[in-house]
N, C-alpha and C positions, 0 to 999 in steps of 0.2 A: 649398805645402800650408798650409792655414789651421790654426793651433793656437789654440784659444780661450784667452783669459786667464782665470785663476781669480779669481773675486771673493772678497773676504774681508770678514767682518763682525766687528768687535771685540765680544767677549762680556764680558770682565772683565780685571782685573789678576790675574795668576797668584797673587800673594801674598794676594789676598782669599779664595781658596778653600783653606782648610786641610783637613786630613784629616777626613773625615766631614761636610763641608759640601757643599751643592749650590746650584746657581743655575739657575733656569729662564730661557729666552730664546725669542723668537719665531723661527720658521723658516717656509719655504714648501715644501709637498710637493705635487707635481703641480698647481701653480697655486693651491693652497688654503692658508690660514693653518693652521699647526700649532705645535707647541711642542717644544723640545729642552731637555735639562738637562745641565749640566756638574757633575762631581763629582770630588773627590779621594779616592782610596783607597790606603792604603799608599804615600803620596807621589806617586802617579801621577794625572795628570789624564785623565779620560775624558769623552766626550760621547755621548749617545744621544738618539734621538727619544723623546719622553715618551708612549709608547703601549705598553700591555701587548700581548703576543703572543697572548693568549687572546681578549680582547675589545677593541674599539677604544676603550679608556678610558685616561685618563692614569694613570700609576702612582700618583701622589700624590692621586688623587681617592678619597674626599672629605676624607681626614684631613690632607693637606698635607705628607707626609714621604716620603722615598725609601729611607732606610736602616732595616733592622731595628733593634729596640731595642739589640742587642749591637753594632751598627755593622759587621757582617761581610758583609752582603748588601743588595741592593736588594729591596724588597718591593712588590708590587702591593697597594695598600690596599683594593682592591675584593674580591679573592678569594684573597689571600695567596700568589700565585706568588712564588717566591724566585729571584733572579737573581744570578749571580756578577758583582761590580762590574768586574773588569778585562776580562772577555770578553763580558759581556752574556748569557751562556748561562743559560737557565732550568734550575735544578738540581732544583726541586721545584714541583709544582703542575700545573694542567691544561694548561699549554703546555710541559711538560718536554721538553728537547731543542731547543727553538726559541731564538732569540736576539733580544735587543733590536737595533734598527737603529742601528749606530754612525754618528756624525757626525764628519767629519774636522776636526780642530783642529790648530793650530800655535801654539807659544809664540814670540813675536818680541819682543825687548827687554822681557821681563817682562809682556807682554800676551797674553791668549788670544784667538785669532782662529778663527772658523768659516770653513772653506774651502768655498765653494759652487760 
């Protein structure tokens, strides 16, 4: 039986991403270039596809930020949908109840890797 090997792409050093900090990185979705983002919230690293669940726009478009001013949620800068950082669930906004698409990551020897 053939078991495909998982490819890995280094995103960052884990210590570079402190609480409330994010980092964007390129990904491929269905053969097309896309973007993901890595964030640390309450000490936990999470990664999601950088696309709102309401409209196919980057969460940080046009203002360039992911967290709400109080740092407790992710926000879509286009129409203010509010997402829970640890689950990706939209808690308020036009896509309430939907979730950001998570990206699998792994920390190996202090480095964050995207598992593809």
